[in-house]
C-alpha positions in Angstrom: 11.3 0.2 -6.5 8.0 0.4 -8.4 5.4 -2.3 -8.8 2.1 -2.6 -10.6 -1.2 -3.6 -9.1 -3.5 -6.2 -10.7 -5.2 -3.4 -12.8 -1.8 -2.1 -13.9 -1.8 1.0 -11.7 1.6 2.1 -10.7 2.5 1.4 -7.1 5.3 3.3 -5.5 7.0 1.7 -2.5 8.5 3.7 0.4 10.4 2.1 3.3 10.0 4.0 6.5 10.5 3.6 10.3 6.8 2.7 10.9 5.1 0.1 13.0 2.6 -1.2 10.4 2.5 -1.2 6.6 -0.1 1.1 5.1 -1.5 2.1 1.8 -2.2 5.7 0.6 -3.9 7.0 -2.5 -3.5 10.8 -1.7 -2.3 11.9 -5.1 -3.8 9.3 -7.3 -0.8 7.0 -7.2 -0.8 4.1 -4.8 1.9 4.4 -2.2 2.7 1.4 -0.2 4.5 2.4 2.9 6.4 -0.5 4.5 8.6 -1.1 7.5 12.3 -0.6 6.8 13.9 -3.9 5.5 10.4 -5.3 4.7 10.8 -8.1 2.2 7.3 -9.2 1.1 5.5 -6.2 -0.5 3.6 -8.6 -2.8 1.9 -10.1 0.3 0.6 -6.7 1.4 -0.7 -5.9 -2.1 -2.5 -9.2 -2.2 -3.9 -8.7 1.4 -5.4 -5.3 0.4 -6.4 -6.2 -3.1 -10.1 -5.3 -2.8 -9.4 -1.9 -1.2 -6.9 -1.2 -4.0 -9.3 -2.2 -6.7 -12.0 0.0 -5.2 -9.7 3.0 -5.0 -8.4 2.4 -8.6 -12.0 2.4 -9.9 -12.7 5.7 -8.1 -9.5 7.3 -9.4 -10.0 6.1 -13.0 -13.6 7.4 -12.9 -12.4 10.8 -11.6 -9.7 10.9 -14.3 -12.3 10.2 -17.0 -14.5 13.0 -15.6 -11.7 15.6 -15.9 -12.6 15.8 -19.6 -16.0 17.4 -18.7 -14.7 19.9 -16.2 -12.9 23.3 -16.5 -10.8 25.2 -14.1 -11.6 28.7 -13.0 -8.7 30.5 -14.6 -9.9 34.0 -13.7 -10.0 34.0 -9.9 -6.9 35.5 -8.3 -5.4 34.4 -5.1 -6.4 37.7 -3.5 -10.0 37.1 -4.6 -9.8 33.6 -3.1 -8.5 35.1 0.2 -11.4 37.6 0.3 -14.0 34.9 -0.4 -12.5 32.6 2.2 -12.5 35.3 4.9 -16.1 36.1 4.2 -17.1 32.5 4.3 -15.2 31.9 7.5 -17.0 34.8 9.1 -20.4 33.5 7.9 -19.8 29.8 8.7 -18.3 30.2 12.1 -21.4 32.3 13.1 -23.7 29.7 11.5 -22.0 26.9 13.3 -21.3 28.8 16.5 -17.5 28.1 16.4 -14.4 30.2 16.5 -11.6 30.2 14.0 -8.4 31.7 15.3 -6.4 32.4 12.1 -6.6 31.5 8.5 -3.5 30.7 6.6 -3.1 30.3 2.8 -0.5 28.1 1.1 -0.1 25.7 -1.7 -0.6 22.2 -0.4 0.3 18.9 -2.0 -2.3 16.5 -0.7 -5.3 18.3 0.6 -7.6 21.2 0.0 -7.6 22.6 3.5 -7.1 21.6 7.1 -8.3 22.6 10.5 -5.8 22.4 13.3 -6.6 21.4 16.9 -5.9 24.9 18.0 -8.5 26.4 15.8 -6.5 27.5 12.7 -7.5 27.0 9.1 -5.0 26.4 6.4 -6.4 26.8 2.9 -4.8 25.5 -0.2 -4.3 28.3 -2.7 -5.1 25.9 -5.5 -8.7 26.3 -4.4 -8.8 29.4 -6.6 -9.3 27.1 -9.6 -12.5 25.5 -8.1 -16.1 26.4 -8.8 -17.4 28.6 -6.0 -19.8 26.0 -4.6 -16.9 23.7 -3.9 -15.0 26.5 -2.1 -18.1 27.0 0.0 -18.2 23.2 0.7 -14.5 22.9 1.7 -14.7 25.9 4.0 -17.8 24.7 5.7 -16.4 21.2 6.0 -13.2 22.5 7.7 -15.1 24.8 10.1 -17.4 21.8 11.0 -14.2 20.1 12.3 -14.3 22.6 15.2 -17.4 20.8 16.4 -16.4 17.2 15.4 -12.8 16.4 14.6 -13.4 13.0 13.0 -15.3 12.1 9.8 -17.9 10.2 11.8 -21.7 10.1 11.7 -22.0 13.2 13.8 -19.7 15.1 11.4 -21.6 14.1 8.3 -24.9 15.0 10.0 -23.5 18.6 10.4 -22.4 18.6 6.8 -25.7 17.3 5.5 -27.6 20.2 7.2 -25.9 22.5 4.7 -25.1 20.4 1.8 -27.4 17.7 0.5 -24.9 16.0 -1.7 -21.5 15.7 0.1 -20.6 12.5 -1.6 -20.9 14.2 -5.0 -19.0 17.2 -3.8 -16.2 14.9 -2.6 -16.2 13.1 -6.0 -16.0 16.5 -7.8 -13.1 17.6 -5.5 -11.2 14.5 -6.5 -11.8 15.2 -10.2 -10.7 18.8 -9.9 -7.6 17.7 -8.0 -6.6 15.5 -10.9 -7.5 18.3 -13.4 -5.3 20.8 -11.5 -2.4 18.2 -11.4 -2.8 17.6 -15.1 -2.8 21.3 -15.9 0.2 22.0 -13.7 2.2 19.4 -15.7 1.6 21.4 -18.8 2.7 24.8 -17.5 
């Protein structure tokens, strides 16, 4: 069943075996995850109306900004792997951390991840990004070896290397939508 929010953004509903309803905006579509047999999804949409509106604004702005961005169409996956391996070596030395292994795969909802056992997983779609964003993502994930959560300590680590993480995050969202749009046309 699909609904629309106040601003007309499509809202997909998913009924799962969960304890509490939650909202996700991971792919640009609002996903309302509800308890199985939940009957009042409208109540949840009303309750989180402000959060939804804020996210809708961010997404619409990122979608508009895709017009001014271009994907890197020349970097190969092997070139991405080589760049990542170099960055991992540099950044783990800089941050005095240890990465066990680095894996590469196409991921649906994130650019990269850092597991609790010290492994990195890199989204192969990063090959389309400008190099400065690849540096940012790699550093960001390695910083999770020091601080797992996105708390003040974590952002202090990031700010030592990157003076504009908020803009980097906005750019990453814009590029995410640009890649999704490009993949629909291929």
